[in-house]
Every structure is written in C-alpha cells, then in structure tokens.
N, C-alpha and C positions, 0 to 999 in steps of 0.2 A: 172525076174520071168515070169512062164508061168501062164496065169489066163485067166478067160472068160471076153471078151471085145466086144463091137458093132463093127458091120462091115457095111459100107455104100455102096450100089451097086448105083455109080453115074449114071448108065445107066437109071435106074429105078426112079431115085429120079426126081421130077417134080418141085422141088425149092418151094414148098407152104411154108416152114419154121415152119410147126408145130412141128416137132420134136425137132427143137431148142427151142421151147418154153416150150416144155414138160420136157426138160432136165434141172432140177433145178440146178445141178452142174455147168452147163455152159460148158460142154465138146464140145457140139455141137454148130457149128456156120454156117452163110452162107457166102460162097465165089463163087463169080462169077455165082450166082444163083442156086447153088447146095449146099446141106448139106455136111459140113466135120467134121470129129472128129478133132478138133483143139488142145484137150489136153488128152492125153491117161491117164495121171495121175489124171484127173477130173473125168473119167467114173468109176462109182462105180460097173459096171455089172450088175444092177438090170434090167435095161432095161424099164425105164419108156416110153421111146421114141419109142418103138417097136410098141404097139397099137396105137399109135398116127399117124404112117405114113400111108397115104390113099393108097400107092402104093405098100407096102411090100418090100421096098427098104434096110431096116434094119434087122439084124440078128446077132445072137451071133457067135463068134468064140473063139477058144482056141489058144491062141498064146503067144509069148514073148511080154511082156509090162511092164511099170513102175508100180509099185503098186500105188493103189488108195491113194491119198493123201488128207484126209480128213481135215487137218488144213490148206492147201493151199486153199481148196475149200471155206471153212467158211471165210478165208480172203478176197478172191476174193468176195464173195456174200455181206460181210459187207462193202467193197469199193464201190460196186455196189449201195447198198442201201443208202449209204451216199450221192453218187453223184446225185441218183435220188431224195432225199430228197431236196437237194439243188436246183435243178432243178426246183422241184415244188414250193418250198417256193419263188421262184423268179417268176415264171410264174403263180402260181394259181389263183392271184386276178387280172390278166391281166397286170401286170407291165412288163415293158422290160427286159429282161433275161440280165445276166451279159456280155454278148458278146457285148451288146450294138446294137444289129441289130434292125433296126426299124421294120421288118418284123414280130417280136414276138409281139409287142405292140398291145393289144387287144382294138378292137372298134367296135361300131355298125354302119352299113351302112343303111342310110334311102334310102328306094327305092319308092319313091311316082310314081305312076302310075302301080305298079305291084301288082299282086294279093298278098293278105296276108293270104289267106286260101290254105292248102297244094294243090299243083297242080295235076291235073289229065289230062293233055293235053291242060293246058291253053294256050291261042294265045298269040304271042310275043307282047310286049308293046313297044312303040316308044316314044323317048324324043323329045323335040323341034327341035333339028337338024336333025331328022329322024334316028338317030342312035337306034338300039335296046337296050332296057335297061336290064341290067344285073339283075338276081333275087339273088344274092349273097347278104346276109343280115349281115354278121359279117366278121371281120379279126383277126387273121388268120383263114385260112381254113384248113391247114395241120394238120393231127393229131400229129405229132411229136411237133408242135408249139402251139398248142391251149392250153389255161389254163384249167385246172380242174374246175375253178369255174368262172363264167362270168355271167353278167346280162342277156346277151340274151339267156343263158340256162332255165332260169325262165319259166316254162310253155311251153318249145319249143317242137315242132315236129322235130325229129333229122333226117337228113339224113346221111348215112354213105356209101360213093361211093369210089369203086376202081378207081384209077387214069384213067384209060382207058375209063371207061364208058362214060364220057362226051363228048369224041371224036368219040365214036362208035354211040351215039345216037343222031339224029339231032335236035330234040326238048327237050334236057336235061333240060333246064332253066324252060320252062312251064311244062314239065311233072313231074318233080322230085323236083325241088329246090324252086318254088315258096312257100312261106309260111314256110318254114322249114330253120333251121340252118343247114349248110352243112359242113361235115367233110370229108376230103379225104385222101387216102393213098394207097400205093402199098405194099401188104403183102410178096412180093416175093423180093422187092429191098429195102425196107426201114429198114429191119433188127433190129426191135423193137417189144416189147411184146404189142401189140394194147389192148389185154384183160384186162392187169392191168390198164391201163389209162382208158379205156372206163368205167370200172367197177367203179372208183373213180368219172367220170363224173356222172354216173346213180346214185350213192349212195349220193352225194353231191348236186344234183339239182333235180328240180322237171320236169323230162323229161314225156311228154305225150304219145309219140308214137314213134317208130323206123322204118325207112325205109332203107333196105340195098339193094344197087345195086351192083353188081359184074359182071365179064365177065364169059362165058362159059369154059375158059380155066381152068384146074385143079388147077394151083398155085393160082388162085384167091378165091378158098375155104377158104384160110387162113382169109379173112377179115369176112366172115360167121360165122367160127370158133370162131374168137376173139368176135364177138357180142355176140354169144351163152353163151361163156364162161364168159363174162363180166355181163349178166343178171344173170347167177347163181352165182357169187361171190356177186353181188349186193344184192341178194335176193329180188329184187322187181318183180313185175308183171306188165310189160309193153308191151301194145300190139306191135307187130312187125312184119314186111313182108320182104320177099326177092325176088327182081327180079333179074332173070338172063338173061343177053343179049348175043348174038351171037356176033361174030366179025363184022357181017354186020349191026349191031344194031338193030336186032329184039329181041323182049322179047320172050324168049323161055319159061320160066315159071314164075309164081310169086305165 
C-alpha cells in the first residue's frame, strides 16, 4: 500500500540517537552510528521523531510500504518492558545480574586521601607508593550497569559524563569526580534510553545536585537531553549544570 512514512537523510544525521528515543513504536534504531528505519511496519506515520531531530534529517514521504502493524508494535513493547523489568529487578539493589558478570556487582569504594566535597580543580592526591589516587567512589560506573537504587546515591552529588570527557580533560578527577558519584555513557554508541533509567534513579534516591559533562560534538547532546528529560519525568527540582568541553579539553561553556 502507498502511505506516509518517515525518511531519514543519513548525510544529515549526526548520530545523536534522540529520534530513536522519541519513536515510541521502536521503528527507528541506531546502526553504525546513524539512525535507520528498521521496521517500516512499526512506523505509524505520525512523526514524533521529526521535531526531536536537531539537524532536520527526518522528513515524510509518500511511498509503497507495509501497513502499520499496531499489534506487532504492542507485542514488541510488552516484550521490551518485561525484559527491562527483569533487568531492573536483578540489579536494582546492587545484586549481580543473571549473566554472573562481576562487573555488575554494586560496591562503594573508600577513597582515603581524596576530597569528599565536589571538586572544583582539586589538586591530585597521592598514595603511599606515589600513585595518583582515583576519585571514583563506587562501582559500577557505566549507566547501563549501575543499579537504580544503591546506598551511594543517598544524598549524592551526581556526575553524569560522556565517555570521551575523561580523556579530553587532563584534571578530570580533581575537577569533576571528587565528592561525586560518577556515571558515564555514550549517547551515540550505547543504544539505550538514558532518560528512563536516570528518571528512576532521580525518583528513587535523594540526589542533591547534578553535574553533566559532555563534548562539543553534536551527538554528545544526547546525554544532556536525557538528563533534561529525566528531570522532567521525575518531577523533582534538582540543581544541575552542564559543562561542554572542546576536543582539546577546554571548557567552552558551563
């Protein structure tokens, strides 16, 4: 049948992934860093993804395409919700996930000698052997693995950082990590909806403040968007700040 369906211009797509999160039907996914229409029969033609795209890479077109399959969409949504619920149940209280991976086991890291107040360019701290002490206060650190509820979230100042920022900024531990619980992720490559999980973390824990650190590249805006959406969904008023770093490590804006 001929009907209205979305069209994605891959040349204009910057890989931010915001459209995939905006598509509630799951028709859009990320492939090799670009948005793709993965299931034509999941696209309802209403275009929730259009205003979400920051580069205008998405438009409508009239062409031959399978009819919108609402039943298949609902079945896929139910399966996804069930999988997410099982994942959260296993990891919500810091338990090891069913895969048995020790990397998912939640624990607090004691950091004697490091600053306990949020960093503002704190000098490096050194251990007895002369090694620089890490400011990481908990494990896991990856947004995909971190539990929704954990003791270290109670009264925490939260740092949410794009993966590349720690490599671009030479004094990342002293400037950003000291005194904060650190969560990292890549909005372009991780392929998940950070907003939903962050909203749960904000809703179920007493978070005092949020510091977001991202790179200047457009795709990194996805992590800022996720925090903004998580705050809206949680309904909480939490002070937050965004630092944008250049690829050579300078703070461009805050």
